N, C-alpha and C positions, 0 to 999 in steps of 0.2 A: 418519605426519606428527606432528611434535612442535613445539609452540609453548610455550615455557616462561615467557613473560612474563605470561600471563593464563590464568585458568581459563575456557576457552571454553565449558564446560558451564554454568557459572554465568552467563556473559555472554549465552548464547543464550536463557536463561530469564528475562532481566530484563524488567521491566514495559514499558519503551519498545519493546523488540523484540517482545514479545507484542502490543502495540497495533498496531505496524506490520504484523505478520502478519495480525491481524484485519482491518485496513483493506485489505490486499492481497486477502484472500479475498473481502471484500465487493465490491471493485471488479471482480474477476474474475467474480463472480456476476452483477453488473450487466451486464457485457459479454455473458455468456451469455444473459441474459434479454431484452436489448434487441431482438433481432430478433423475438422471439415476442410481445412486448407493445409495440405502437407508441407507446402513451402514455408509456412509460418511455424511449424513444429520446432525446428532448430532455433529459430529466433526467439520463440517463447521460452524454450529451455534456457537459453543464454540469459535472457532478461530475468527469469526467476532465480537462476543461480547467482547472478550479480546482485539482485535485490536481497536474497538471503544472506549473501556475504556482507553486504552493507549493514544489514540489521545486526548480524553477529558482531561486526566490528564496532558498531555504534554502542551496543550494550557492554562490550568488553572493555572499552576505553573510557 
C-alpha cells in the first residue's frame, strides 16, 4: 500500500494522535474496571457520555 501525499509514519506519531491514543486506552481501561468497582460505574458512564457528546459536536461543527 502506497500513499504518496503524506508521510504516514510521521503523521501517526504526531502529538494529537498520541493524545487520542492515550485517551482511548484510558477509556477502554475504565470500561474494563467498571464491572469490578461499582463506585466507578457512574463515573465511567459520565465520562463516556461526555466523550461521545464531544465527538458528536466535533464532527457536527
